[in-house]
N, C-alpha and C positions, 0 to 999 in steps of 0.2 A: 647938890648929889652927882652930876654926873663927872665932875672932878674925882670923886673917891672912888666911884666907879671905875674910871678909869686909870686911877692909882694902885687898886685893889686886883686890877689883868694880869701886870706883870706877875705880879705877887703868885696868882694861881698857876701860870707860867711856868715860874723858876721853880713851883712845888712839883708843877706836872714831871720837867726836865729830870729833877733829882729822883724822884720817885720811877721812873722811867731808868736812872740811872741806876738807881740802886739791884732793880730787877734783873739789869743787863750785868750786871757787877756777881749777885746770886746764879745767877745761871751757868756765869763763868766757873764761880768759885767749886759751883756742883760738876761744871766738865771735868774741872781739872781735879776736883775730888776723883772723880769716875773713873777716870784717866790714871789714873797711877794704882787705881784699886782693878782697872782690866790688865794692866800690864803687870802687878803682881801675881793674879792669877794666872796668866800666859806663862812670868816666868817660874811659878809653882807646877803648872801643869808639865812646860817643860823637865824640872826638875824628877817627876816622879815617872814619866818616859823610862827611865836609865833604870830606875829602879823597878820597872814593868818588867822589864827584857830581863833585868837577872831574876827574877822570880822566874819567867818564864823557861828561860834558860835552866834554870837550877831545877824546875820541875819535870824540863825537860830530861835531864839528866838522870837524876833520879827514877822516872820511869824507864828508862835505858837499863841501867844499873836491877833494876826488879825483875828488867823481862830478862838479861843476863841471867839475872841469877836464878830464876825460876826454868830457863832450858838447860842450866847445869844440871839442877835440885834431880829437873825432869829425865836426863842422861845418865844422871847418877843411880835413880831409881833405875832404868832401862837395865843399865849392864850392872848391876846388882839382882836382878831378878833373872837376867841371863846366867850371871856364874850359880845363881841357887839353882836352878835347872840343870846347867850341865855339870855343878858337882852333883845331885841327887844320879844323874843320869849313869856319870863315872862310876856312885855310889854302889850302882844296881849291876851297871856292868859288871864290878868285881866282883859283887856276894855272888854272881851269875857265874862269872868265870871259878871261883873259889867252889861252889857247890858241884857245878862240872865237873872240874877235876873231881871233890873228892867223891862223886856217885860214880865215876872211871872207872875207878879202884873196887869200889864197894859193889858194883852190878855183877860179877864174879862168883861172890859171894851170895849175892840173890838170887843167882841161876842156881848154884849148890841146892839152895835152901828150896826152892822152886820142885828140882829134880826128886829133893829127898820127901816132900809133901805127896809129888803124884807116885813115891812106886810103895809098893806093897811092902806092909811089914805086921808081925802079927805082933809086936807092941807094940798097946794103943798108950802108954803115956809116953811112948818114944813118938809118937804119929800125934800127937795133942802136941807135944812139945815143938815139934816141929812147923805142923801147923799155928802156933801160937807166935811164935820166934818171925816165921811170914807173913803173920798180920800184923805184927810190930812194924815190920821192917817197910811193908808199903805202906802203914798210916804215915811213917815217918817221909815217906817218899812225897805224898799228898801234901806233906806240911810245908815242904819244900816245894812246892807246885812242880815237882818232876811227874811228866805222864808219859805213861806207855803210848807207844806210837801201833796204833789198830791197822793189825794188818792184813790177818785171816781174815777170807772172803772179800778184800776191798782192793779194789783197781790198782795193777803196781803203778810204787810212784818212786821213779829209781831219787828221787831227794832227799828221803826217807828210810829207802830198803837197795838192800842189796838181797839179787839173784844168784844165787848159786848154782839152779839146778832148773829146768823144767819139765813138765809132764802132759801127759795131756789132758786136753779139757773134757770136761764130764757135764751135765745139765748143774750141777751145783756147783760149779767153777767152768763158767764161759773163759774162752781164749783172754790173755790179761789179766785173768785174777790171782790173786797169792791161794796156794793150795795150800797151800805149810806155812809153819814159822817154825826156822830152826833154834832161833837166837831172837829175842824180844830188845827190840830197839826201844830209845828212851829219849826225851826230849827237855828240854827247862825252858819255858813259853818260848821263842821262835829257836834258839839252840839246840843243835841235835848233839845227844851226847853221845849215844850209839846206835848208828842204824839198824832198823831191821832186817835180818838175815833171812830170808824167805827162798818158797818155791812159789814159780810161778805155769800157769796154764800156756800152752802153747796152741 
């Protein structure tokens, strides 16, 4: 029995060494397989870095182009708005100048109508016709935004009035106020078509 046991022990020892060697080989094989996989992953990661950078650069470039386009669009809108306002202002000014020029020629006619309306007349139809014509003329002035300069009883304003005479002040007309209007003045907005010709209390 002892000799058989002695013979089996070397076999068990060899089997153990074989198993240990196999295990080591398996570990080495696993390590060898793991190392290439890690290297491959690192290589792929390195390859991805330039692509990520390219995508980032492309995104930044696109954002820059969008910002520039937005800025140009806002500038264009602002320029158009300024152009529209300027055009409207010039149009209004041209219209106002045209109206002022036309009214400057028509005001003497209006003065004549007012004098005719204020004059005594025994012809009622004639009087009625003059008043009707004057009413239509005044309505036309209103539609054109032409306004009479209020002068009588007001403080003298050299910006819109011309004083041609002075007379003594009284209770109704203190010093510096307009006592009479020789010729009515008219304005279109802030533009003076004709100054009012007045008498001022001294």
